[in-house]
GUDOVEX-67006 format. One record per residue (C-alpha): x, y, z; residue in one letter. Coordinates in Angstrom, 2 decimals. Layout:
// GUDOVEX-67006
X; Y; Z; A
...
// end
This chain:
// GUDOVEX-67006
0.00; 0.00; 0.00; M
1.35; 3.42; -0.93; S
2.33; 5.97; 1.69; T
0.86; 9.44; 2.22; W
3.79; 11.08; 0.46; W
3.34; 8.85; -2.58; E
-0.40; 9.45; -2.86; R
-0.39; 13.06; -1.74; G
0.16; 16.54; -3.14; V
2.64; 18.87; -1.42; I
1.92; 22.60; -1.19; Y
4.89; 24.88; -0.57; Q
4.32; 27.89; 1.66; I
6.86; 30.71; 1.70; Y
6.02; 31.95; 5.21; P
7.12; 35.56; 4.71; R
4.54; 35.88; 1.97; S
1.58; 33.70; 2.91; F
-0.37; 35.58; 5.59; M
0.54; 38.27; 8.14; D
-1.41; 38.44; 11.39; L
1.16; 40.31; 13.48; S
0.81; 43.49; 11.43; G
4.45; 43.96; 10.42; D
3.98; 43.26; 6.71; G
5.71; 39.87; 6.93; I
3.88; 36.56; 7.04; G
3.96; 34.44; 10.20; D
2.94; 31.11; 11.73; L
-0.38; 32.41; 13.02; K
-1.07; 33.63; 9.52; G
-0.48; 30.18; 8.09; I
-2.70; 28.69; 10.78; R
-5.49; 31.12; 9.88; S
-5.48; 29.87; 6.28; R
-5.39; 26.13; 6.93; L
-9.06; 25.78; 6.03; D
-8.28; 27.23; 2.61; Y
-5.38; 24.80; 2.15; V
-7.55; 21.88; 3.21; Q
-10.38; 22.91; 0.88; A
-7.92; 23.26; -2.00; L
-7.38; 19.51; -1.75; G
-3.66; 19.13; -1.08; V
-2.25; 16.68; 1.44; D
0.83; 18.30; 2.97; A
2.32; 21.72; 3.48; I
6.03; 22.38; 3.19; W
7.11; 25.51; 5.06; I
10.28; 27.33; 4.06; S
12.63; 28.15; 6.99; P
11.17; 29.77; 10.11; V
14.26; 29.38; 12.31; Y
16.12; 32.27; 13.97; P
18.22; 34.00; 11.35; S
19.83; 37.37; 10.55; P
17.89; 37.03; 7.27; M
20.85; 37.66; 4.99; A
19.23; 35.04; 2.73; D
15.74; 35.19; 4.26; F
16.01; 32.25; 6.61; G
18.44; 30.08; 4.68; Y
21.14; 31.46; 6.98; D
20.20; 29.72; 10.23; V
21.51; 30.90; 13.60; S
19.57; 28.35; 15.70; D
18.20; 25.12; 14.26; Y
15.94; 24.31; 17.21; C
13.91; 27.48; 17.69; A
11.50; 29.83; 15.89; I
12.38; 33.32; 14.69; H
10.33; 35.88; 16.66; P
9.33; 37.41; 13.33; M
7.32; 34.26; 12.65; F
6.10; 33.66; 16.21; G
7.02; 31.31; 19.03; T
7.55; 27.62; 19.49; M
4.10; 27.51; 21.05; A
2.72; 29.02; 17.82; D
4.49; 26.32; 15.86; F
3.10; 23.56; 18.06; D
-0.43; 24.88; 17.59; V
0.09; 25.12; 13.83; L
1.37; 21.55; 13.73; L
-1.54; 20.26; 15.82; A
-4.14; 22.07; 13.71; E
-2.49; 20.91; 10.51; T
-2.75; 17.32; 11.68; H
-6.32; 17.84; 12.90; A
-7.28; 18.65; 9.30; R
-5.70; 15.47; 8.00; G
-2.74; 17.35; 6.56; L
0.99; 16.71; 6.98; K
3.65; 19.31; 7.77; L
7.13; 19.24; 6.20; I
9.91; 21.54; 7.38; L
12.85; 22.96; 5.48; D
16.21; 21.66; 6.73; F
19.31; 23.71; 5.86; V
22.34; 21.49; 6.62; P
24.94; 22.71; 4.12; N
25.68; 25.97; 5.90; H
24.78; 28.05; 8.92; T
24.61; 31.77; 9.47; S
27.90; 33.43; 10.34; D
26.03; 34.45; 13.50; Q
25.42; 30.85; 14.57; H
27.23; 30.11; 17.88; P
29.09; 27.28; 16.16; W
30.66; 29.61; 13.62; F
31.33; 32.37; 16.12; I
33.32; 29.85; 18.15; E
34.94; 28.35; 15.04; S
36.32; 31.68; 13.81; R
37.49; 32.78; 17.27; S
40.82; 31.00; 16.93; S
42.67; 28.45; 14.85; R
42.72; 26.37; 18.02; D
38.96; 26.54; 18.58; S
37.31; 23.23; 19.41; A
34.88; 23.92; 16.57; K
37.46; 25.12; 14.05; R
37.01; 22.05; 11.87; D
33.22; 22.30; 11.98; W
33.64; 24.56; 8.94; Y
35.92; 24.55; 5.89; L
39.01; 26.60; 6.74; W
42.07; 26.73; 4.47; R
45.31; 28.63; 4.30; D
45.66; 31.23; 1.54; P
47.22; 30.31; -1.79; A
50.92; 31.17; -2.16; P
49.97; 34.57; -3.59; D
47.76; 35.26; -0.57; G
44.56; 34.75; -2.54; G
41.78; 32.17; -2.12; P
42.83; 28.52; -1.61; P
41.28; 27.42; -4.91; N
38.94; 28.62; -7.67; N
35.61; 27.53; -6.18; W
32.86; 30.09; -6.75; L
29.85; 31.23; -4.79; S
26.47; 30.52; -6.37; Q
25.62; 34.13; -5.56; F
28.58; 35.53; -7.48; G
32.30; 35.92; -6.86; G
34.72; 33.71; -5.00; S
33.40; 31.10; -2.61; G
36.19; 31.96; -0.15; W
36.22; 34.73; 2.44; E
39.36; 35.78; 4.28; L
39.11; 36.01; 8.05; D
41.61; 38.72; 8.94; E
41.89; 37.69; 12.58; K
43.03; 34.13; 11.97; T
44.56; 34.58; 8.51; G
42.62; 31.72; 6.90; Q
39.80; 31.58; 4.39; Y
36.46; 29.87; 5.00; Y
34.32; 28.47; 2.19; Y
30.76; 29.58; 1.47; H
28.86; 28.11; -1.47; A
26.37; 30.97; -1.19; F
26.71; 34.27; 0.71; L
29.75; 35.03; 2.83; K
27.25; 35.18; 5.71; Q
26.53; 31.46; 5.05; Q
29.72; 29.50; 5.89; P
29.60; 25.86; 4.81; D
29.70; 23.17; 7.44; L
32.27; 20.38; 7.28; N
30.23; 17.23; 6.73; W
33.39; 15.12; 6.96; R
33.48; 15.94; 10.69; N
31.53; 13.27; 12.66; P
30.62; 15.82; 15.32; R
28.93; 18.01; 12.73; V
27.04; 15.02; 11.39; V
25.89; 14.02; 14.88; A
24.78; 17.56; 15.70; A
22.75; 17.86; 12.51; M
21.17; 14.45; 13.00; H
20.09; 15.61; 16.45; D
18.42; 18.63; 14.85; V
16.33; 16.28; 12.74; L
15.38; 14.25; 15.80; R
14.38; 17.40; 17.70; F
11.73; 18.25; 15.11; W
10.70; 14.65; 14.40; L
9.99; 14.12; 18.10; R
7.92; 17.28; 17.99; R
5.78; 15.63; 15.33; G
6.80; 17.04; 11.95; V
6.19; 14.66; 9.06; D
9.44; 15.11; 7.21; G
11.97; 17.46; 5.71; F
12.88; 19.10; 2.46; R
16.68; 19.22; 2.58; V
18.17; 22.40; 1.13; D
20.95; 22.01; -1.52; V
21.49; 18.37; -0.60; L
23.98; 17.80; -3.41; W
26.36; 20.40; -1.95; H
27.01; 18.79; 1.45; L
30.30; 17.03; 0.75; I
33.27; 18.68; -0.95; K
36.49; 17.26; -2.35; D
38.87; 16.39; 0.48; D
41.82; 17.63; -1.60; Q
40.13; 20.95; -2.48; F
41.08; 20.66; -6.14; R
40.18; 23.42; -8.61; D
36.95; 23.02; -10.56; N
37.41; 22.71; -14.35; P
36.06; 25.35; -16.76; P
32.64; 24.82; -18.31; N
33.00; 24.70; -22.11; P
29.27; 25.27; -22.46; G
29.24; 28.58; -20.57; F
27.48; 31.38; -22.45; K
27.31; 35.12; -21.79; P
24.26; 35.81; -19.66; G
24.49; 32.53; -17.76; D
24.75; 32.83; -13.96; P
28.40; 33.69; -13.20; P
29.12; 30.49; -11.29; H
28.23; 28.41; -14.36; H
31.62; 29.33; -15.77; V
32.87; 26.22; -13.94; Q
31.75; 22.62; -13.67; I
31.54; 22.05; -9.88; P
32.94; 18.52; -9.92; V
34.94; 19.11; -6.73; Y
32.60; 21.38; -4.78; S
29.30; 19.50; -5.20; A
27.78; 16.09; -6.00; D
30.78; 14.17; -4.73; R
30.68; 10.34; -4.66; P
30.73; 10.40; -0.85; E
27.33; 12.13; -0.79; I
25.59; 8.75; -1.00; E
26.82; 7.84; 2.49; D
25.69; 11.21; 3.84; V
22.19; 10.78; 2.43; V
21.93; 7.21; 3.70; R
22.79; 8.42; 7.19; A
20.12; 11.14; 7.01; L
17.61; 8.52; 5.89; R
18.50; 6.28; 8.84; R
17.55; 9.09; 11.19; V
14.23; 9.60; 9.37; I
13.56; 5.86; 9.58; D
13.87; 5.95; 13.37; E
10.36; 7.46; 13.21; F
7.23; 6.09; 11.58; D
5.76; 7.38; 8.35; D
8.12; 10.33; 7.70; R
9.58; 11.57; 4.42; V
13.01; 12.78; 3.30; L
13.00; 15.08; 0.26; I
16.18; 16.41; -1.31; G
16.65; 19.64; -3.25; E
18.91; 18.57; -6.12; I
19.53; 20.55; -9.29; Y
21.31; 17.90; -11.33; L
20.84; 16.06; -14.64; P
18.48; 13.10; -14.39; V
21.22; 10.50; -14.50; E
22.78; 12.02; -11.39; R
19.52; 12.99; -9.73; L
18.27; 9.42; -9.51; V
21.45; 8.32; -7.71; A
20.10; 10.12; -4.64; Y
17.45; 7.41; -4.20; Y
20.35; 5.24; -3.07; G
21.52; 1.96; -4.55; A
18.99; 0.06; -2.42; D
16.45; 2.89; -2.12; L
17.88; 3.86; 1.25; K
18.60; 7.43; 0.21; G
16.10; 10.24; -0.21; A
12.49; 9.15; -0.63; H
12.01; 11.96; -3.14; L
15.03; 13.55; -4.82; P
13.25; 16.67; -6.10; F
12.81; 16.52; -9.87; N
12.99; 20.02; -11.37; F
12.80; 19.00; -15.03; Q
9.50; 20.83; -15.60; L
10.97; 24.02; -14.17; I
14.06; 23.92; -16.37; L
12.68; 22.54; -19.65; A
11.59; 24.38; -22.78; A
7.79; 24.43; -22.87; W
6.85; 22.33; -25.88; N
5.10; 19.01; -26.30; A
7.80; 17.01; -28.02; R
10.56; 18.06; -25.66; G
8.43; 17.39; -22.59; L
7.34; 14.00; -23.93; D
10.99; 13.00; -24.29; K
11.87; 14.42; -20.88; L
9.08; 12.52; -19.10; I
9.98; 9.22; -20.74; C
13.68; 9.62; -19.93; E
12.90; 10.38; -16.29; Y
10.49; 7.44; -16.00; E
13.16; 5.15; -17.47; S
15.88; 6.45; -15.17; A
14.06; 5.93; -11.87; I
15.38; 2.82; -10.11; P
13.03; -0.10; -9.56; D
10.83; 0.71; -6.60; G
11.74; 4.41; -6.64; G
8.87; 6.87; -6.60; W
8.83; 9.78; -9.07; P
7.99; 13.37; -8.27; N
7.43; 16.61; -10.16; W
7.86; 20.28; -9.28; V
6.39; 23.14; -11.32; L
7.49; 26.12; -9.25; G
9.22; 27.21; -6.06; N
10.67; 30.20; -4.25; H
13.85; 30.20; -6.35; D
12.26; 30.26; -9.80; Q
10.01; 32.33; -12.00; K
6.33; 31.60; -11.50; R
4.78; 29.20; -13.96; I
2.26; 31.79; -15.24; A
5.21; 34.02; -16.13; T
7.31; 31.27; -17.68; R
4.63; 29.80; -19.93; V
2.02; 32.55; -20.04; G
-1.48; 32.65; -18.55; P
-2.97; 30.67; -21.46; D
-0.70; 27.71; -20.70; Q
-0.80; 27.95; -16.89; A
-3.79; 25.60; -16.65; R
-2.20; 23.12; -19.04; V
0.87; 23.19; -16.81; A
-1.25; 22.50; -13.74; G
-2.95; 19.56; -15.44; M
0.43; 18.15; -16.43; L
1.83; 18.47; -12.90; L
-1.15; 16.81; -11.22; L
-1.65; 13.95; -13.67; T
1.89; 12.64; -14.15; L
2.92; 9.60; -12.14; R
4.49; 10.61; -8.87; G
4.24; 13.13; -6.06; T
3.53; 16.69; -7.25; P
4.66; 19.82; -5.42; T
2.67; 23.02; -5.90; M
3.87; 26.53; -5.08; Y
1.55; 28.85; -3.16; Y
-0.37; 31.24; -5.41; G
0.05; 29.25; -8.61; D
-3.50; 28.01; -8.07; E
-4.82; 31.56; -8.51; I
-2.56; 32.35; -11.45; G
-0.08; 34.59; -9.62; M
2.73; 35.84; -11.84; H
6.10; 37.46; -11.27; D
5.87; 41.03; -10.00; V
8.20; 43.82; -11.10; H
10.37; 44.87; -8.17; I
11.63; 48.48; -8.34; P
15.35; 48.83; -7.59; P
14.66; 50.46; -4.23; D
12.45; 47.53; -3.16; R
14.88; 44.70; -4.05; V
15.40; 42.33; -1.15; Q
17.10; 39.28; -2.69; D
20.90; 39.14; -2.21; P
21.25; 37.24; -5.50; F
19.87; 40.25; -7.40; E
22.02; 42.64; -5.36; K
25.17; 40.62; -6.07; N
24.42; 40.12; -9.78; C
22.28; 43.14; -10.73; P
20.57; 43.35; -14.08; G
20.95; 39.67; -14.99; M
17.38; 38.70; -14.15; G
18.50; 36.30; -11.43; L
16.58; 37.92; -8.58; G
14.01; 35.74; -6.85; R
11.84; 38.49; -5.33; D
9.38; 38.57; -8.28; P
8.16; 35.05; -7.47; G
8.00; 35.56; -3.69; R
5.40; 38.33; -3.48; T
2.52; 38.15; -0.98; P
-0.38; 35.80; -1.46; M
-3.38; 37.60; -2.90; Q
-6.33; 36.78; -0.67; W
-8.85; 39.54; -1.39; T
-9.39; 42.64; -3.51; A
-9.09; 44.77; -0.37; G
-6.22; 46.78; 1.01; E
-2.86; 44.98; 0.81; N
-4.63; 42.05; -0.88; A
-5.90; 40.85; 2.49; G
-2.37; 39.71; 3.28; F
-1.61; 42.28; 5.97; S
-3.00; 45.35; 7.71; S
0.11; 47.27; 6.58; V
2.03; 47.48; 3.28; P
3.85; 44.15; 2.77; P
7.56; 43.48; 2.59; W
7.44; 43.07; -1.20; L
5.17; 44.86; -3.70; P
1.85; 43.37; -4.71; L
0.87; 42.54; -8.27; A
-0.96; 45.33; -10.09; D
-3.84; 42.95; -10.84; D
-4.39; 41.61; -7.32; Y
-7.89; 43.14; -7.18; T
-9.01; 40.70; -9.89; T
-6.61; 37.81; -9.25; H
-7.20; 36.81; -5.64; N
-8.72; 33.94; -3.71; V
-11.98; 35.65; -2.75; A
-12.76; 36.88; -6.26; T
-11.88; 33.59; -7.89; E
-13.99; 31.59; -5.45; L
-17.01; 33.58; -6.63; E
-16.35; 32.80; -10.31; D
-16.56; 29.15; -11.28; G
-14.59; 29.69; -14.49; T
-11.35; 30.85; -12.87; R
-8.09; 28.96; -12.46; I
-8.69; 28.37; -8.74; L
-11.85; 26.41; -9.55; T
-9.86; 24.45; -12.12; F
-7.22; 23.51; -9.54; Y
-9.82; 22.53; -6.95; R
-11.66; 20.32; -9.45; K
-8.43; 18.77; -10.64; L
-7.31; 17.99; -7.09; L
-10.78; 16.60; -6.32; E
-10.54; 14.34; -9.37; L
-7.07; 13.24; -8.31; R
-8.40; 12.17; -4.92; R
-11.38; 10.36; -6.45; A
-9.49; 8.46; -9.17; Q
-6.91; 5.95; -8.00; A
-5.39; 6.04; -11.48; A
-3.93; 9.51; -10.83; L
-2.09; 9.12; -7.52; P
-1.20; 5.44; -7.96; E
-1.79; 4.28; -11.53; G
0.59; 3.24; -14.27; R
1.97; 5.78; -16.73; Y
2.05; 5.04; -20.45; K
2.94; 7.53; -23.19; P
0.56; 7.82; -26.14; V
1.84; 8.65; -29.61; A
0.98; 12.22; -30.53; A
2.24; 14.80; -32.98; Q
2.95; 18.49; -33.08; G
1.81; 20.48; -30.08; D
-0.09; 17.61; -28.45; L
1.22; 15.59; -25.52; L
-0.74; 12.52; -24.45; A
-0.44; 9.70; -21.96; Y
-2.62; 7.32; -19.98; T
-2.83; 6.57; -16.28; R
-4.33; 3.22; -15.39; G
-5.46; 1.47; -12.22; S
-7.51; -1.71; -12.21; G
-10.34; -1.35; -14.71; D
-10.05; 2.43; -14.84; D
-7.98; 4.29; -17.37; R
-7.56; 8.01; -17.84; L
-6.25; 9.57; -21.02; L
-4.63; 12.96; -20.60; I
-4.24; 15.10; -23.73; V
-2.55; 18.50; -23.51; L
-2.35; 21.09; -26.27; N
0.78; 23.22; -25.95; F
-0.06; 25.19; -29.07; G
-2.07; 28.26; -30.02; A
-4.07; 26.30; -32.62; E
-6.74; 23.63; -32.21; A
-5.58; 20.01; -32.30; G
-6.95; 16.48; -32.62; R
-5.69; 13.20; -31.21; L
-6.95; 10.18; -33.12; V
-7.46; 7.24; -30.78; L
-6.00; 3.84; -31.61; T
-7.50; 0.42; -31.10; D
-5.97; 0.15; -27.63; E
-8.51; 2.66; -26.37; H
-12.20; 1.86; -25.97; P
-14.25; 3.41; -28.75; P
-15.95; 5.85; -26.42; Q
-14.78; 7.90; -23.46; G
-16.08; 10.69; -21.28; R
-14.33; 13.94; -20.56; I
-13.83; 14.14; -16.81; A
-12.23; 17.60; -16.86; L
-11.15; 20.27; -19.28; S
-8.81; 23.13; -18.40; T
-11.61; 25.36; -19.72; C
-14.09; 23.85; -17.20; L
-16.88; 23.55; -19.78; D
-16.79; 20.00; -21.22; R
-17.39; 17.72; -18.25; E
-19.42; 14.67; -19.31; G
-18.87; 15.24; -23.03; E
-18.25; 11.97; -24.86; T
-15.40; 11.23; -27.23; T
-15.75; 8.91; -30.21; Q
-12.58; 7.79; -31.95; G
-10.70; 11.02; -31.37; S
-10.21; 13.85; -28.89; V
-10.50; 17.43; -30.12; D
-8.83; 20.23; -28.23; L
-8.97; 23.98; -28.49; R
-5.84; 26.07; -28.39; A
-4.08; 25.93; -25.00; N
-6.50; 23.29; -23.68; E
-5.96; 20.11; -21.77; G
-8.51; 17.37; -21.12; V
-8.77; 14.25; -19.01; I
-10.80; 11.49; -20.66; V
-12.13; 8.61; -18.59; S
-12.39; 5.11; -19.98; F
-13.51; 1.95; -18.27; R
-13.44; -1.57; -19.64; R
-12.94; -5.09; -18.23; P
-9.82; -5.68; -20.31; E
-8.03; -2.59; -18.98; A
-4.27; -2.81; -18.98; V
-2.99; -4.80; -16.02; R
// end
């Protein structure tokens, strides 16, 4: 029998931007709690909350200064406990972000580590002597631009930071670091959380010889600056498999919990994080839909390659958007946003949704004086800033979009008065209704959360596949083009089917006979049932 994380849909909440009840313009735990009924009614199964730990907020919570507490900006530990209890009371699961690659430079561990070369915690981080010319120890780069090494004037050594200089990397070759981080997991698991999304999992182990990374021959002007190298020595090292297995062993000390890994790697490397015997991450996050060109033939190839690469017994997963990427409505356009949602929620595997995508939120222009993201500040003008996709959830047409009683920390979309939860709930043709119906269908049809996946031959802008379970089969046909299309059914399909859902919300119950016709930018789910369904 499948587990909750195999059957379920995960909904990512960026807490700064979900709901503010404290009146400071920044979302908080009580705000999330106040919107749990909405999340439950949407039809998802778990919420994943981005970091809420104490932090100087150099990278908005991904620079942790205390792994076992709550930042006062978000509330108290008591607020968290109430949120967790009320989440569970609604039949939902709660997944926390875990940030093990680096701490804040204000974490007590790092403060002690940098105090002296003789500090007991010196080797909790990656310290190296300068190169002979006094410069950085090697050529490793920061993902946020510039060298990955920062000189500490007091001790005369450099420390490594894969991201901001305020985020020194931990030394995962040190058993004491490993034990301390495992204890962090246990702290929250004992509290009752249902699992973790592990930040930048593929970065944890670095080359023990600190060799230079080779140049990237495929680097192009306009690429993120760190792409000038291939990070063969600073990320995705062979030893990472042992690290992930050890994390999984901690998770397995508790019943029914999930380990999810953030991993931006090609599929052939991504699937290695399941572990040789499936004792690695339950779900190595699959970002192929985020990174791929948006066309039917390319996506068809991508899906089949991913399905083929997953090890026997491994469970697939799909991600359409997150706090580090452009919103799906911006990437593919509003006409394709519903097609994208239907793709995400009908492929085999666990889908992860990003808050606000269900109401069609798009990237928001951030004026230079409102920029918050350090990535944009470090690499200005390159379009790498993540603020546009992190703007506040649009709840109502009222002041501040119903998000806060005061102006929020990031600007609101200009169209929030028409694109918001309250307005869309009143109009049964809007994208929110589409998402709710699609999630309802997913819960009602075992073929979607658990069924087999089989590609169906299609041409041009059409992508088609079936999902089957027992005697039930669903055919999903998606039109990625701006022209109408037709899929002619073959003999393997029953002669007649019934449309269970259209992205346009106006064809439910319509029968198909020998073919499926689609309008431009439309997707449909066709239901078939026959005794000789594929086993």
